C-alpha positions in Angstrom: 0.0 0.0 0.0 1.3 3.5 -0.9 2.0 5.6 2.2 3.5 8.7 0.4 1.5 11.6 -1.0 2.1 12.6 -4.5 4.2 15.8 -5.3 1.6 17.9 -7.1 2.1 21.5 -5.6 4.4 24.0 -7.3 5.2 27.6 -6.2 1.9 29.1 -7.4 -0.1 26.4 -5.6 2.0 26.8 -2.5 1.3 30.6 -2.5 -2.4 29.9 -3.0 -2.4 27.6 0.0 -0.5 30.1 2.1 -2.6 33.1 1.2 -5.8 31.1 1.4 -4.9 30.0 4.9 -4.1 33.6 6.0 -6.5 36.0 4.3 -9.7 35.0 6.0 -10.4 35.0 9.7 -7.2 37.0 10.5 -7.9 40.0 8.3 -11.7 40.0 8.3 -12.3 39.1 12.0 -9.2 38.9 14.2 -8.0 42.4 13.2 -11.1 43.7 14.9 -10.4 41.8 18.1 -6.8 43.2 18.1 -8.2 46.7 17.3 -10.5 46.5 20.3 -7.4 45.8 22.5 -4.7 48.0 20.9 -6.9 50.9 19.7 -4.5 53.5 18.2 -1.6 51.0 18.6 -3.1 48.6 16.1 -0.5 49.1 13.4 2.3 48.6 16.0 0.7 45.3 17.0 0.5 44.2 13.4 4.2 45.1 12.8 5.2 43.2 16.0 3.2 40.2 14.8 4.7 40.4 11.3 8.2 40.4 12.6 7.5 37.4 14.9 5.9 35.6 11.9 9.0 36.4 9.8 11.4 34.8 12.3 9.1 31.8 12.8 8.4 31.5 9.1 12.1 31.4 8.3 12.6 28.7 10.9 9.8 26.7 9.4 11.2 27.2 5.9 14.6 26.0 7.1 13.1 22.8 8.6 10.8 22.1 5.7 13.7 22.5 3.3 16.0 20.2 5.2 13.4 17.6 6.2 10.5 17.8 3.6 7.8 15.6 4.9 4.1 16.1 5.8 3.4 16.9 9.4 5.3 20.1 10.1 6.8 20.6 13.5 5.4 17.2 14.6 7.9 15.6 12.3 10.6 18.2 12.9 10.3 17.7 16.7 10.6 14.0 16.3 13.6 14.3 14.0 15.6 17.0 15.7 14.4 17.0 19.3 12.6 14.1 20.9 9.5 11.9 20.4 7.7 13.8 23.2 8.6 17.2 21.7 7.2 16.1 18.4 4.1 14.7 19.9 3.4 17.9 21.9 4.0 20.0 18.8 1.7 17.9 16.7 -1.0 17.9 19.3 -0.8 21.7 19.8 -0.9 22.2 16.0 -4.0 20.2 15.7 -5.6 22.1 18.6 -4.5 25.5 17.5 -5.5 25.2 13.9 -8.7 23.4 14.7 -9.5 26.4 16.9 -8.7 28.7 14.0 -10.8 26.7 11.6 -13.6 26.7 14.2 -13.3 30.5 14.4 -13.7 30.8 10.7 -16.6 28.4 10.5 -18.3 30.1 13.4 -17.8 33.5 11.8 -19.4 32.3 8.5 -22.2 30.8 10.6 -22.8 34.2 12.3 -22.7 36.0 9.0 -25.3 33.8 7.4 -27.4 33.8 10.5 -27.4 37.6 10.5 -28.5 37.7 6.9 -31.3 35.4 7.7 -32.2 37.3 10.9 -31.6 34.1 12.9 -29.9 33.3 16.2 -26.9 31.4 17.6 -28.4 27.9 16.9 -28.6 28.6 13.2 -25.1 30.1 13.3 -23.6 27.0 15.0 -25.5 24.6 12.7 -24.3 26.5 9.6 -20.7 26.4 10.9 -20.9 22.7 11.4 -22.4 22.0 8.0 -19.6 24.1 6.4 -17.0 22.0 8.0 -18.6 18.8 6.8 -18.9 20.1 3.3 -15.3 21.3 3.1 -14.1 18.0 4.3 -16.0 16.2 1.6 -14.3 18.6 -1.0 -10.8 17.9 0.4 -11.4 14.1 -0.1 -11.4 14.8 -3.8 -7.7 15.6 -3.7 -5.4 18.6 -3.1 -5.2 19.6 -6.8 -9.0 20.0 -7.0 -9.0 21.8 -3.7 -6.5 24.3 -4.9 -8.7 25.3 -7.9 -11.5 26.2 -5.5 -9.0 27.8 -3.1 -7.6 30.1 -5.9 -11.1 31.3 -6.7 -11.9 32.0 -3.0 -8.6 33.9 -2.5 -9.4 36.1 -5.5 -12.8 36.9 -4.1 -11.2 37.6 -0.7 -8.7 40.1 -2.2 -11.5 41.9 -4.0 -13.3 42.4 -0.8 -10.2 43.7 1.0 -9.4 46.1 -1.9 -13.0 47.5 -1.7 -12.7 48.0 2.1 -9.3 49.7 1.9 -10.4 52.0 -0.9 -13.5 53.0 1.0 -11.6 53.5 4.2 -9.1 55.8 2.6 -11.5 57.8 0.4 -14.7 58.2 2.4 -15.4 61.6 3.8 -17.2 60.1 6.8 -14.1 59.3 8.8 -13.4 59.0 12.5 -9.7 58.6 12.7 -8.5 56.9 15.9 -5.6 58.7 17.6 -2.3 56.8 18.1 -2.0 56.2 21.8 0.1 53.2 22.9 -0.6 50.9 25.9 2.2 48.4 26.0 0.4 45.5 27.6 -2.7 45.7 25.4 -0.6 46.2 22.3 1.4 43.1 23.0 -1.8 41.1 23.7 -3.2 42.4 20.4 0.1 41.3 18.7 -0.3 37.8 20.1 -3.8 37.6 18.6 -2.5 39.1 15.3 0.4 36.6 15.1 -2.1 33.8 14.6 -3.5 35.7 11.7 -0.1 35.4 10.0 0.5 31.7 10.6 -1.2 30.3 7.6 2.2 29.9 6.0 2.6 26.9 8.3 0.2 25.0 5.9 2.9 25.2 3.3 5.4 23.5 5.6 2.9 20.8 6.8 2.5 19.7 3.2 6.2 19.2 2.6 6.1 15.9 0.8 3.4 17.2 -1.6 5.4 20.2 -2.8 7.7 20.0 -5.8 11.3 20.9 -5.1 10.5 21.6 -1.5 14.0 22.9 -0.5 13.4 25.9 -2.9 9.7 26.2 -3.2 8.8 26.2 0.5 11.1 29.0 1.6 10.1 31.2 -1.4 6.4 30.6 -0.8 6.7 31.4 2.9 8.6 34.7 2.5 6.4 35.9 -0.4 3.3 35.0 1.5 4.4 36.9 4.6 5.4 40.0 2.7 2.1 40.2 0.8 0.1 39.5 4.0 1.9 42.2 6.1 1.3 44.8 3.4 -2.4 43.9 3.2 -2.9 43.9 7.0 -1.3 47.3 7.4 -3.6 48.8 4.7 -6.7 47.1 6.2 -5.7 48.1 9.7 -5.2 51.7 8.7 -8.5 51.8 6.9 -10.3 50.3 9.9 -8.9 53.0 12.2 -10.5 55.6 9.9 -13.9 54.1 10.0 -14.9 53.0 13.5 -13.7 53.7 17.0 -12.4 50.6 18.9 -15.1 50.7 21.6 -17.7 50.0 19.0 -16.2 46.6 18.1 -18.4 43.6 18.9 -15.8 41.0 19.6 -18.3 38.1 19.6 -19.4 38.5 16.0 -17.2 41.2 14.3 -16.2 41.3 10.7 -15.0 44.1 8.5 -18.3 44.7 6.9 -19.6 46.2 10.2 -17.2 49.1 9.9 -18.7 50.2 6.5 -21.8 52.4 6.6 -22.4 52.2 2.8 -24.8 49.3 2.0 -23.2 48.4 -1.3 -19.6 48.3 -0.1 -20.7 46.7 3.2 -22.5 43.9 1.3 -19.4 43.3 -1.0 -17.1 43.1 2.0 -19.5 40.7 3.9 -19.8 38.4 0.9 -16.0 38.4 0.3 -15.4 37.8 4.0 -17.5 34.6 3.9 -15.6 33.4 0.8 -12.3 34.2 2.5 -13.2 32.3 5.7 -14.5 29.3 3.7 -11.0 29.3 2.1 -9.4 29.3 5.6 -11.5 26.4 6.6 -10.6 24.5 3.5 -6.8 25.0 4.1 -7.0 24.3 7.8 -8.8 21.1 7.5 -6.2 20.1 4.9 -3.3 21.1 7.1 -4.6 19.6 10.3 -5.4 16.3 8.5 -1.8 16.1 7.3 -0.5 16.4 10.9 -3.0 13.7 12.0 -1.8 11.6 9.0 1.8 12.0 10.3 0.9 11.0 13.8 -0.8 7.9 12.5 2.3 6.9 10.6 4.4 7.1 13.7 1.7 5.2 15.7 1.0 8.1 18.0 -2.6 7.7 16.8 -4.3 4.5 15.5 -2.9 3.2 12.2 -6.2 3.9 10.4 -5.4 7.7 10.5 -2.4 7.0 8.2 -4.4 5.4 5.4 -4.5 7.2 2.0 -7.1 6.8 -0.7 -6.5 4.7 -3.8 -5.0 7.6 -5.8 -2.7 8.7 -2.9 -3.9 12.3 -3.0 -6.0 12.5 0.2 -6.2 11.0 3.7 -9.9 10.2 4.4 -9.7 9.1 8.0 -7.3 11.8 9.1 -9.5 14.4 7.3 -12.7 13.3 9.1 -10.9 13.2 12.5 -9.8 16.8 11.9 -13.3 17.7 11.0 -14.7 16.1 14.2 -12.3 18.1 16.4 -13.3 21.3 14.7 -17.0 20.5 15.1 -16.6 20.1 18.9 -14.9 23.5 19.2 -17.6 25.2 17.1 -20.2 23.8 19.4 -18.5 24.7 22.7 -16.7 28.1 22.1 -17.5 31.5 20.7 -15.4 33.3 18.1 -13.2 35.2 20.6 -12.6 32.2 22.9 -11.7 30.0 19.9 -9.3 32.5 18.5 -7.5 33.3 21.8 -7.1 29.5 22.5 -5.5 29.3 19.0 -3.2 32.2 19.9 -1.7 30.5 22.9 -1.3 27.0 21.5 0.2 28.2 18.2 2.8 30.4 20.1 3.9 27.3 22.0 3.9 25.3 18.8 6.2 27.7 17.1 8.5 27.8 20.1 9.1 24.1 19.5 9.6 24.9 15.8 12.4 27.3 16.6 14.0 24.9 19.0 14.0 22.3 16.3 15.4 24.8 13.7 18.4 25.4 16.0 19.3 21.7 15.7 19.6 21.7 11.9 23.2 20.9 11.0 25.4 23.8 9.7 25.9 22.2 6.3 22.1 22.2 5.7 21.4 25.7 7.0 20.4 28.7 4.9 19.4 31.0 7.8 21.6 32.0 10.8 20.8 30.6 14.2 20.0 34.0 15.7 16.8 34.1 13.5 15.5 31.1 15.4 16.6 32.5 18.7 14.6 35.7 18.1 11.7 33.6 16.9 11.7 31.5 20.1 12.0 34.6 22.4 9.2 36.5 20.6 6.9 33.5 20.8 7.5 33.0 24.5 7.2 36.8 25.1 3.9 37.1 23.4 2.4 34.0 25.0 2.5 35.4 28.5 0.2 38.2 27.5 -2.6 35.8 26.6 -5.5 36.1 29.2 -4.9 34.1 32.4 -7.8 31.7 32.0 -6.7 30.7 28.5 -3.1 30.3 29.8 -4.5 27.9 32.4 -6.5 26.0 29.7 -3.4 25.8 27.5 -1.0 24.5 30.2 -3.7 22.0 31.3 -3.9 20.8 27.7 -0.1 20.3 27.6 -0.1 18.4 30.9 -2.9 16.1 29.6 -0.9 15.6 26.4 2.2 14.6 28.4 0.2 12.1 30.5 -1.6 10.7 27.5 1.6 10.3 25.5 3.3 8.5 28.4 0.3 6.2 28.8 0.0 5.5 25.1 3.7 4.7 24.7 3.7 2.4 27.8 0.6 0.6 26.6 2.2 0.1 23.1 5.4 -1.2 24.5 3.6 -3.8 26.8 1.7 -5.3 23.9 
């Protein structure tokens, strides 16, 4: 039975995957959550998040180029650190990105519920149906998924262009003064960092990318540069349109900042398309990490099975979908996104530790880049709200205990 996925993704496809994973919940929803915290310091928070993402993206690119397999830091942790580090990284990735996907699905649910004049039950059911439908699409193979993804990314960019042009040209402006509060700006940067981390989907699909040692680094750097520019433009436009105290964190999207019906409708429709794209990419990325854990027997062997054409992993994809469904049902948009922030910061801390172990002859970035990535992740993580920190550390403790028990039970059979 074939256990290796086919290499079908070139640089354009990798860019589509990266941009499709990023330009959704982060720019249409999370930027509002960060604006509520940072107020006039929003652009500073975006810049801090972008620099953190650059350091971490280069570390991820280094690892993906030197060890190009599906699974991301789960595999890198195993290869360069220890089985436990790999297991924790994989588990945190699944949790973090499942929470991000749940945020996107819930935001789509709320958007459609608002259009229908319905309440939270309709919003949650819609989010769940979206996850199930996206998983069914992914089972058709990554090449077909990329065609849909490219269309959704194009629609997303059109909505962002409309929002920025409106924000910079409208005469009905309420510019927010630049007043910095260091603690809230750093917390906002932690939330915005998650909005940049879609580049990780490129790395987690290492074995499906053509010429991974060249394609993956190029795709990550280009994706981050384009994303940072877009976020800065959108953030500046948002600051011209609405004061931060008017942000409704539970159900915000950019369309709420636009008081022109035609432009607002365009932005709202494009926001839905963008977040559908995020769900598609995250189900794909999470399923690849679950696939990798099945290969190493950290999960049941069934999760490592591929379909007959070796272009999708059915069991792993449905497991990813199930985890996301649970989060949609239990958490609201802000809770899901903040949980994702903490877990992804710890995940990328492990990424940087693994990158420091790459032998000198295989390196194309200096070690200080990974050191700065590690320090920035740890620094941002302590500004996550205390309750979410408690949840996050509890999850890590449970993972540790579960991993020890699973390994012990396997060795005794």
